[in-house]
C-alpha distance (Angstrom), angle and dihedral (degrees) to the residues before:
residue distance angle dihedral
M1 . . .
S2 3.76 . .
D3 3.88 116.3 .
A4 3.85 89.6 -147.7
P5 3.84 111.1 117.9
S6 3.75 117.0 -107.7
F7 3.82 121.4 -121.5
D8 3.88 89.9 -106.4
D9 3.79 91.1 51.1
L10 3.75 91.6 52.4
S11 3.69 93.2 45.8
V12 3.78 93.0 60.2
A13 3.80 99.5 37.0
G14 3.78 116.0 121.4
S15 3.83 116.9 -117.3
D16 3.80 135.6 -164.7
A17 3.82 89.7 164.9
G18 3.81 90.5 121.2
N19 3.84 92.2 77.2
G20 3.72 116.8 104.9
A21 3.92 124.5 -116.2
G22 3.68 120.6 -90.1
A23 3.76 142.6 94.3
G24 3.80 92.0 -41.1
E25 3.83 94.1 47.9
S26 3.78 109.2 142.0
L27 3.74 124.5 -137.3
T28 3.77 90.8 -105.5
D29 3.84 89.3 55.0
R30 3.89 90.9 49.1
A31 3.86 91.1 48.1
Y32 3.69 93.2 48.5
R33 3.95 93.4 48.5
R34 3.75 91.0 47.2
L35 3.90 95.6 47.5
E36 3.80 92.3 39.3
E37 3.75 92.0 55.5
D38 3.83 94.1 44.6
I39 3.78 89.0 51.5
V40 3.91 93.6 46.4
R41 3.87 92.1 45.6
L42 3.77 87.6 48.6
R43 3.80 95.0 -120.7
L44 3.72 82.5 129.3
A45 3.86 97.9 45.4
P46 3.79 125.7 -148.3
G47 3.76 113.3 -86.0
T48 3.79 93.0 22.9
A49 3.87 113.7 141.6
V50 3.76 112.6 -132.1
T51 3.76 138.0 176.7
E52 3.90 134.6 -151.6
R53 3.70 90.4 -116.2
K54 3.91 93.3 50.4
L55 3.88 91.9 48.4
S56 3.91 90.6 46.6
E57 3.87 89.6 54.3
M58 3.77 93.5 43.8
T59 3.93 93.7 51.1
G60 3.78 97.9 33.8
I61 3.85 89.1 -128.1
G62 3.70 126.5 125.7
R63 3.92 120.7 -98.6
T64 3.76 96.3 -109.5
P65 3.80 95.2 60.5
V66 3.78 88.5 41.4
R67 3.75 91.6 52.3
E68 3.85 92.4 48.9
A69 3.87 89.4 48.6
L70 3.80 89.9 52.0
L71 3.88 90.2 56.0
R72 3.85 88.7 59.9
L73 3.84 92.6 42.8
A74 3.82 89.2 49.6
N75 3.84 88.4 50.3
E76 3.74 92.5 50.0
G77 3.88 91.6 49.9
L78 3.85 97.5 -115.2
V79 3.76 90.2 111.1
R80 3.79 129.0 45.2
V81 3.82 115.1 -150.9
L82 3.82 109.1 -152.2
P83 3.82 109.0 -162.7
R84 3.79 111.8 -116.5
R85 3.87 89.3 -8.3
G86 3.84 104.5 73.9
L87 3.73 135.8 -124.8
L88 3.83 137.9 -32.2
I89 3.73 133.4 -172.7
S90 3.70 101.8 -120.9
E91 3.73 122.3 -106.9
I92 3.81 122.8 -116.8
N93 3.79 117.7 -111.7
V94 3.73 121.3 -174.7
G95 3.76 93.9 -159.2
E96 3.70 93.8 54.0
Q97 3.82 88.9 45.5
L98 3.78 90.1 57.6
L99 3.88 91.0 48.7
L100 3.78 88.6 49.2
L101 3.86 92.1 51.3
E102 3.90 87.7 55.9
V103 3.77 90.3 61.3
R104 3.69 96.4 34.7
R105 3.95 93.7 55.0
E106 3.74 90.3 59.3
V107 3.73 100.3 41.0
E108 3.85 89.4 46.9
R109 3.91 88.9 54.0
V110 3.93 88.0 60.4
V111 3.77 90.6 44.4
V112 3.86 96.5 48.8
R113 3.85 92.9 43.5
G114 3.85 89.8 48.9
A115 3.82 94.8 45.5
T116 3.91 89.8 48.0
K117 3.81 89.7 54.0
R118 3.80 101.9 38.8
A119 3.74 109.5 30.3
T120 3.82 115.5 124.5
K121 3.81 123.7 -128.2
P122 3.80 94.2 -99.8
E123 3.86 90.9 48.8
R124 3.89 91.9 50.5
A125 3.81 87.2 53.2
A126 3.78 90.3 49.5
F127 3.90 87.9 52.9
V128 3.72 90.7 53.6
R129 3.87 92.0 49.6
I130 3.80 91.2 47.5
A131 3.87 91.4 52.6
T132 3.89 90.4 48.6
D133 3.86 90.1 48.8
M134 3.78 89.9 49.7
D135 3.62 93.0 53.8
Q136 3.76 89.7 50.3
A137 3.85 90.7 49.6
A138 3.80 90.4 54.5
R139 3.77 94.1 48.3
H140 3.80 89.4 55.2
D141 3.79 93.3 40.3
D142 3.78 89.8 -123.7
D143 3.72 106.5 160.9
V144 3.76 95.4 175.8
A145 3.75 93.9 54.7
F146 3.71 88.9 49.7
L147 3.75 93.5 51.9
R148 3.76 89.5 51.2
L149 3.75 92.7 49.2
D150 3.86 90.0 45.6
R151 3.82 88.4 58.2
E152 3.84 92.3 46.2
F153 3.85 89.8 48.2
N154 3.77 90.8 51.7
D155 3.79 92.6 44.7
L156 3.74 90.3 49.9
C157 3.91 90.8 51.1
L158 3.75 88.0 52.1
V159 3.68 92.2 56.5
A160 3.69 95.9 42.5
V161 3.74 97.7 50.8
R162 3.89 92.7 60.0
N163 3.65 94.0 -156.2
P164 3.80 111.4 121.3
H165 3.87 91.9 -167.7
A166 3.89 91.5 57.4
V167 3.87 89.2 43.6
K168 3.84 94.5 55.6
S169 3.80 94.7 48.4
L170 3.88 95.1 45.5
Q171 3.91 95.0 44.3
L172 3.83 88.8 63.8
M173 3.81 93.9 56.3
Q174 3.85 108.2 39.9
P175 3.83 100.3 70.7
L176 3.99 93.4 56.1
S177 3.73 89.4 48.1
R178 3.74 93.4 52.4
R179 3.80 91.2 49.6
F180 3.78 92.1 47.7
W181 3.82 90.1 52.6
F182 3.76 93.4 49.4
L183 3.69 92.7 51.5
H184 3.74 94.0 51.2
Y185 3.85 100.1 34.7
Q186 3.77 102.3 123.3
S187 3.72 112.2 171.8
A188 3.84 148.9 -0.7
S189 3.82 87.1 -91.2
D190 3.84 90.7 58.1
L191 3.89 89.9 49.3
E192 3.95 90.9 47.9
Q193 3.74 94.1 51.1
S194 3.79 95.8 46.2
A195 3.91 91.0 44.2
A196 3.80 90.8 48.0
A197 3.74 94.0 49.4
H198 3.83 94.0 47.9
A199 3.99 92.2 44.9
A200 3.82 88.9 54.0
V201 3.76 91.6 55.5
A202 3.84 90.5 45.3
R203 3.92 92.4 51.0
A204 3.85 92.7 48.9
I205 3.71 91.7 50.2
A206 3.81 88.4 51.3
A207 3.67 92.8 48.9
N208 3.82 93.0 51.5
D209 3.97 88.1 -124.1
E210 3.89 103.0 146.5
P211 3.86 95.1 -176.9
A212 3.79 93.4 47.1
A213 3.82 90.7 46.7
M214 3.86 93.2 49.4
Q215 3.87 90.5 47.5
A216 3.85 92.2 48.7
H217 3.84 89.1 47.6
D218 3.76 91.9 53.1
R219 3.69 92.7 51.0
L220 3.85 92.3 46.1
M221 3.79 89.3 53.7
D222 3.87 93.0 46.3
H223 3.71 86.6 52.3
I224 3.68 93.3 50.3
E225 3.81 94.7 46.9
Q226 3.93 89.9 45.7
V227 3.76 88.3 55.9
T228 3.82 94.8 46.7
R229 3.92 92.3 48.9
S230 3.82 88.7 49.0
T231 3.83 90.6 63.6
V232 3.78 89.1 59.6
E233 3.78 93.6 47.3
């Protein structure tokens, strides 16, 4: 019998995976972050069949936290749960990515606007530090550092916006976008453009400059959409 969790099992699994990283990070959070990065960085390739046991052995984390992490990954579309058949790392579909970007653009406008208005002084300082670190990652052509900073930037935006409805919507879209970028990242120039666009949003939020933040966000989304469409062309 397969040790992969069934769809029903995943549907009722408890989850504290929404907590941020830090000293109080739960095993579920740790399992999620490890598996999400492995999927985004294509170490777990699209179409790969996986099991709960295999992922537990790979991460060194118990099967219960791994199961809870899989629930979140399935909700985000990175893992497909096939009833009575097991688990697959989801395939990458350009058409679906473009549809996702339509929604992401609008939801992120709400998030960026809200974060600009509501971020605390320590959060604004963190946005400045993330922007500086993104510049450094681009200078060193360090795509992995950039991906981690991108996730940190996204997580900080979701804290600063203080709108749980926007948070729930955006959390489901960001990991798929990160994986798509990593697959199609081609050169230091690509990384430099992406890092600069993200850093501009972060600095505008930090400065409490809503018009600049919205303009920077629109430029960022235009860049992401252009990269996505170029993969078809």
